[in-house]
C-alpha positions as CSV (number, residue, x, y, z in Angstrom):
1,M,11.3,-60.6,-9.8
2,S,7.5,-61.5,-10.3
3,Q,7.5,-62.1,-6.4
4,L,8.9,-58.9,-5.6
5,I,6.4,-57.0,-7.9
6,N,3.5,-59.0,-6.3
7,E,4.6,-58.3,-2.6
8,I,4.8,-54.5,-3.7
9,L,1.4,-54.7,-5.1
10,L,0.2,-56.2,-2.1
11,R,1.4,-53.8,0.2
12,L,0.2,-50.9,-2.0
13,A,-3.5,-52.8,-1.9
14,K,-3.1,-52.8,1.9
15,L,-2.3,-49.2,1.8
16,V,-5.1,-48.3,0.0
17,A,-7.5,-50.7,1.9
18,A,-6.6,-48.9,4.9
19,G,-7.1,-45.3,3.2
20,I,-10.5,-46.3,2.2
21,V,-11.4,-47.9,5.7
22,G,-10.1,-44.4,7.3
23,T,-12.2,-42.4,5.1
24,I,-15.3,-43.9,6.0
25,L,-14.1,-43.8,10.0
26,Y,-13.3,-39.9,9.2
27,L,-16.6,-39.5,7.7
28,V,-18.7,-41.2,10.4
29,A,-16.8,-38.9,13.2
30,V,-17.3,-36.0,11.1
31,V,-21.2,-36.4,10.0
32,A,-22.6,-38.6,13.0
33,T,-20.7,-37.2,15.9
34,G,-20.3,-33.3,14.7
35,A,-16.4,-33.5,15.2
36,A,-14.9,-30.6,13.5
37,P,-12.9,-31.8,10.6
38,S,-9.2,-31.2,10.8
39,F,-5.9,-33.1,10.0
40,E,-5.3,-34.4,13.3
41,L,-8.7,-36.3,12.9
42,A,-8.0,-37.7,9.7
43,A,-4.5,-38.8,10.6
44,L,-6.0,-40.6,13.7
45,C,-8.7,-42.4,11.3
46,W,-5.8,-43.7,9.0
47,I,-3.5,-44.6,11.7
48,S,-6.6,-46.7,13.5
49,A,-7.9,-48.2,10.0
50,C,-4.0,-49.5,9.8
51,V,-3.9,-50.8,13.0
52,G,-7.0,-52.7,12.8
53,L,-6.0,-54.1,9.0
54,L,-2.9,-55.4,10.8
55,L,-4.8,-56.8,13.6
56,V,-7.1,-58.6,11.3
57,E,-4.6,-59.8,9.3
58,S,-2.2,-61.6,11.8
59,S,-5.2,-63.0,13.7
60,P,-4.3,-66.1,15.5
61,I,-7.4,-68.0,14.7
């Protein structure tokens, strides 16, 4: 049972990390480039952060 709880917590931690990275990407996109803040931009930043974390996690190195 504790392995299941650890796995759930690990997946939630990855989701939180993706949210933090996505928020940083969103803020950079809005502030630095002057892009219009929208839900679509926020979703794209979150998705790109998730993909980036997956690529780092499953690195062949």
